[in-house]
C-alpha positions in Angstrom: 0.8 75.6 -63.1 3.3 73.1 -64.6 3.8 69.9 -62.6 6.6 67.4 -63.2 5.9 63.7 -63.7 6.4 61.6 -60.6 9.5 59.9 -62.1 11.6 59.9 -65.3 10.3 57.8 -68.2 12.4 55.3 -70.1 10.9 56.3 -73.5 9.0 59.1 -75.1 6.1 56.7 -75.7 5.9 56.0 -71.9 5.7 59.7 -71.2 3.0 60.3 -73.8 0.9 57.4 -72.4 1.2 58.9 -68.9 0.3 62.3 -70.1 -2.7 61.0 -72.0 -4.0 59.3 -68.8 -3.5 62.5 -66.7 -5.3 64.6 -69.3 -8.2 62.1 -69.3 -8.4 62.3 -65.5 -8.5 66.1 -65.7 -11.3 66.0 -68.3 -13.3 63.6 -66.2 -12.7 65.6 -63.0 -10.9 62.7 -61.5 -7.4 64.1 -61.2 -6.0 64.4 -57.7 -3.4 67.1 -57.0 -0.5 65.2 -55.5 0.3 68.1 -53.2 -3.3 68.3 -51.9 -3.0 65.1 -49.9 0.1 66.2 -48.0 -2.0 67.6 -45.2 -1.2 65.8 -41.9 -4.0 63.4 -40.9 -4.2 64.8 -37.3 -4.9 68.3 -38.4 -7.4 67.2 -41.0 -9.2 64.9 -38.5 -9.5 67.7 -35.9 -10.9 70.1 -38.5 -13.3 67.3 -39.6 -14.7 67.1 -36.1 -15.0 70.9 -35.7 -16.8 71.2 -39.0 -19.7 69.0 -37.8 -21.6 71.4 -35.5 -24.6 69.0 -35.1 -22.5 66.3 -33.4 -23.7 65.6 -29.8 -21.3 66.8 -27.1 -20.7 63.2 -26.0 -19.9 62.2 -29.6 -17.4 65.0 -29.9 -15.8 63.9 -26.7 -15.7 60.3 -27.9 -14.2 61.2 -31.2 -11.6 63.4 -29.5 -10.6 60.5 -27.2 -10.4 58.0 -30.1 -8.3 60.4 -32.2 -6.0 61.3 -29.3 -5.5 57.9 -27.8 -5.8 55.4 -30.6 -5.4 57.1 -34.0 -3.1 60.1 -33.8 -0.2 58.2 -32.2 0.1 56.3 -35.5 -1.4 58.6 -38.2 -1.4 62.0 -36.6 1.7 63.4 -38.4 1.3 61.2 -41.5 0.2 62.9 -44.7 -3.2 61.8 -45.9 -1.9 60.5 -49.2 0.8 58.5 -47.3 -1.8 56.3 -45.4 -2.1 53.0 -47.3 -4.0 49.8 -46.7 -1.1 47.9 -45.1 -0.7 50.8 -42.6 -4.3 50.5 -41.6 -4.1 46.7 -41.2 -1.0 46.9 -39.1 -2.4 49.7 -37.0 -5.6 47.7 -36.2 -3.6 44.6 -35.4 -1.4 46.5 -33.1 -4.3 48.0 -31.1 -5.8 44.5 -30.6 -2.5 43.1 -29.5 -2.1 45.9 -27.0 -5.3 44.8 -25.3 -7.6 47.6 -26.6 -11.1 46.2 -26.6 -12.6 45.0 -29.9 -15.5 47.5 -29.4 -13.1 50.5 -29.0 -11.0 49.3 -32.0 -14.1 49.1 -34.1 -15.1 52.6 -33.1 -11.6 54.0 -33.9 -11.7 52.2 -37.2 -15.0 53.7 -38.1 -13.8 57.2 -37.2 -10.6 56.7 -39.3 -12.7 55.5 -42.2 -15.2 58.3 -42.0 -12.4 61.0 -42.0 -10.6 59.4 -44.9 -13.9 59.1 -46.8 -14.3 62.8 -46.6 -10.7 63.2 -47.8 -11.8 61.2 -50.9 -14.8 63.5 -51.4 -12.5 66.6 -51.0 -10.2 65.2 -53.8 -7.3 65.0 -51.4 -6.8 61.2 -51.8 -8.0 58.9 -54.6 -9.0 55.9 -52.5 -9.9 55.2 -48.9 -7.3 52.8 -47.5 -9.8 51.5 -44.8 -10.9 48.4 -46.6 -10.9 45.7 -43.9 -14.2 43.8 -44.1 -16.1 43.8 -40.8 -13.5 45.9 -39.0 -16.0 48.6 -38.1 -18.6 46.2 -36.7 -18.8 46.0 -32.9 -19.1 42.5 -31.4 -20.2 43.6 -27.9 -20.2 40.9 -25.2 -23.7 39.8 -24.0 -24.7 42.1 -21.1 -25.9 40.4 -17.9 -29.6 40.3 -17.1 -30.7 40.5 -13.5 -33.7 38.7 -12.1 -36.5 40.7 -10.6 -35.4 39.2 -7.2 -31.9 40.4 -7.7 -33.1 43.9 -8.5 -35.0 44.0 -5.3 -32.1 42.7 -3.3 -30.2 45.7 -4.5 -33.1 48.0 -3.7 -33.4 46.6 -0.2 -29.7 47.4 0.7 -29.0 50.6 -1.3 -29.1 54.0 0.4 -32.8 54.9 0.7 -32.6 57.9 -1.6 -31.5 55.7 -4.5 -34.1 53.0 -4.2 -36.4 54.7 -6.8 -33.5 55.4 -9.1 -32.8 51.6 -9.3 -36.5 50.8 -9.8 -37.1 53.4 -12.5 -33.9 52.5 -14.3 -35.1 48.9 -14.5 -38.9 49.1 -15.0 -38.9 52.1 -17.3 -35.7 51.1 -19.1 -34.1 54.5 -18.7 -30.5 55.5 -19.3 -28.4 57.1 -16.5 -28.4 60.5 -18.2 -32.1 60.4 -18.7 -32.7 59.5 -15.0 -30.4 62.2 -13.7 -32.0 64.8 -16.0 -35.5 64.1 -14.9 -37.4 67.1 -13.4 -40.6 67.1 -11.3 -42.6 68.3 -14.3 -41.6 65.2 -16.2 -43.2 62.8 -13.8 -47.0 62.2 -13.7 -47.6 59.6 -11.1 -51.4 59.8 -11.4 -51.1 58.9 -15.1 -48.2 56.6 -14.3 -45.9 58.2 -16.9 -42.5 59.6 -17.1 -41.6 62.0 -20.0 -38.0 62.1 -21.4 -37.1 65.6 -22.6 -33.4 65.8 -21.9 -30.4 64.1 -20.3 -27.8 65.3 -17.9 -24.3 64.1 -18.9 -20.7 64.7 -17.8 -18.6 66.4 -20.5 -14.8 66.6 -20.0 -13.9 70.3 -19.3 -17.5 71.4 -19.0 -18.9 69.4 -16.1 -22.5 68.3 -16.0 -24.5 69.6 -19.0 -28.1 69.2 -20.1 -28.4 68.0 -23.6 -31.0 66.7 -26.0 -31.9 63.0 -25.9 -29.7 60.7 -27.9 -32.0 60.9 -30.9 -35.5 62.2 -31.8 -36.9 58.8 -30.7 -35.2 59.4 -27.4 -37.8 62.1 -26.6 -40.6 59.9 -25.4 -43.1 59.1 -22.7 -42.8 55.8 -20.9 -45.6 54.2 -18.9 -44.5 53.1 -15.4 -45.7 49.8 -13.8 -48.1 50.2 -10.9 -45.6 48.2 -8.8 -43.2 51.1 -8.2 -45.6 54.1 -8.1 -45.8 54.2 -4.3 -42.0 54.1 -4.1 -41.7 57.0 -6.5 -44.3 59.0 -4.6 -42.4 58.6 -1.4 -39.1 59.5 -3.2 -40.4 62.7 -4.7 -41.8 63.7 -1.3 -38.6 63.0 0.6 -35.7 63.6 -1.9 -36.6 65.5 -5.1 -35.5 69.1 -5.5 -38.2 71.8 -5.1 -40.1 73.4 -8.0 -41.3 72.0 -11.3 -37.8 72.1 -12.7 -36.3 70.5 -9.6 -34.4 67.3 -10.2 -36.1 64.1 -9.3 -32.8 62.4 -8.3 -30.3 64.4 -6.3 -27.4 63.6 -4.1 -27.1 64.0 -0.3 -26.0 67.6 -0.9 -29.1 68.2 -3.0 -27.0 68.6 -6.1 -27.1 66.7 -9.4 -25.9 63.1 -9.4 -22.5 62.3 -10.9 -22.0 58.8 -12.4 -18.4 58.4 -11.2 -19.2 59.4 -7.6 -22.3 57.2 -7.5 -20.6 54.1 -8.9 -17.7 54.4 -6.5 -19.5 55.5 -3.3 -23.0 53.9 -3.7 -23.3 51.3 -6.4 -20.3 49.1 -5.6 -21.3 48.9 -1.9 -24.9 48.0 -2.8 -23.8 45.2 -5.1 -21.6 43.8 -2.4 -24.2 44.1 0.3 -26.8 42.5 -2.0 -24.5 39.6 -3.0 -25.0 40.4 -6.6 -22.1 39.9 -9.0 -20.4 43.1 -10.3 -22.6 44.6 -13.0 -22.9 48.1 -14.4 -25.7 50.4 -13.5 -26.6 50.4 -17.3 -27.4 46.7 -17.0 -30.6 47.7 -15.1 -31.8 49.2 -18.4 -30.8 46.1 -20.2 -32.7 44.0 -17.7 -35.8 46.2 -18.1 -35.6 45.9 -21.9 -35.3 42.1 -21.6 -38.3 41.9 -19.2 -40.4 44.1 -21.6 -39.5 41.8 -24.5 -40.4 38.7 -22.5 -44.0 40.1 -22.1 -44.4 39.7 -25.8 -44.0 43.4 -26.6 -43.8 44.0 -30.4 -40.7 45.5 -32.0 -42.4 48.9 -32.4 -43.5 48.9 -28.7 -39.9 48.1 -27.6 -38.5 50.8 -29.9 -40.8 53.3 -28.4 -40.1 52.3 -24.8 -36.3 52.1 -25.3 -36.1 55.4 -27.3 -34.6 53.9 -30.4 -35.3 54.9 -34.0 -34.1 51.7 -35.6 -35.3 48.1 -35.1 -31.8 46.8 -34.6 -31.6 47.3 -30.8 -35.2 46.2 -30.2 -34.6 42.9 -32.1 -31.7 42.1 -29.9 -34.1 41.8 -27.0 -36.5 39.6 -28.9 -34.1 36.7 -28.9 -35.6 33.4 -28.3 -35.1 32.5 -24.6 -35.5 28.9 -23.3 -38.5 29.8 -21.2 -40.2 31.5 -24.2 -39.5 28.5 -26.3 -41.1 26.2 -23.6 -44.1 28.5 -23.6 -44.4 28.2 -27.3 -44.2 24.4 -27.0 -46.9 24.4 -24.3 -49.2 26.4 -26.5 -48.5 24.1 -29.5 -49.2 21.1 -27.3 -52.5 22.6 -26.1 -53.5 23.5 -29.7 -52.7 20.1 -31.0 -54.6 18.3 -28.1 -57.6 20.6 -28.7 -57.6 19.7 -32.4 -57.4 16.0 -31.6 -60.2 16.0 -29.2 -62.4 17.6 -31.9 -61.5 15.0 -34.4 -64.6 13.3 -35.7 -65.0 9.6 -34.8 -64.3 7.1 -37.5 -61.8 9.2 -39.4 
């Protein structure tokens, strides 16, 4: 098929130079059909998501939200080959100025970049216009850490059927979906272990759905501290659903727990009654991870307990706290004093 040059040339030499470059690109398999990139970004991005069947349901939901709310309003109808670096910079700046959180903007940027990277691989565009250094990195604010005393203040005032939920979230470092997906067969109180095989999450348009753990490492067995075993025994006896597949944690109607209902009806009231500043339920897991790290657990031990396949998250909890630094100083002091007392006389 014959294709015209993008614009008239002033001289025959200019035309021949252009033609030579195009022929070289074709021979090197680097030529991009100018018409191929005219696909609207929105359609291409939706197909991009659909063509990834192994994406987790929650990830598909997140991508759909980011595309719908933060990317498509700017780029949805724009042809792929019309999206340039200045457009991406202005889009990101506008989101931040609109008050969209830095974490959400970073997620949206990563999605935009991933879609356009595939467009490069598909020979629809020549270069990915997402080239802002660090724009895809999330700088999440430090999450609050509760003291053990604060955790028990919440336990003492929360509705009785949720006491064990709070304790297991903290001292086994479990996620909400992992907790609500637990079944009787997953809990071995004699061995003091809880096995994570699934999670129960809310998917828009589908309701509550059992899914695989977040990663292969998320499928794990966690040892439970003796401290909360009696509380768990009492909970299973009084509140768990019947049968080996019965849910450990259920609502007053004996149905599965829903995060939104729990936060609104139970969690907010418990925090107020306990006099604890407003925190998210997920901060109990963060607290448990921090407590585990403070015991001197290794990176590998923390990764196993938390259900992470990379060291990144585990290393976050191994930050140097003031108390740990004081303990190191105390040990160094004792070591030095011991060495001095053994110093031979006359030296």
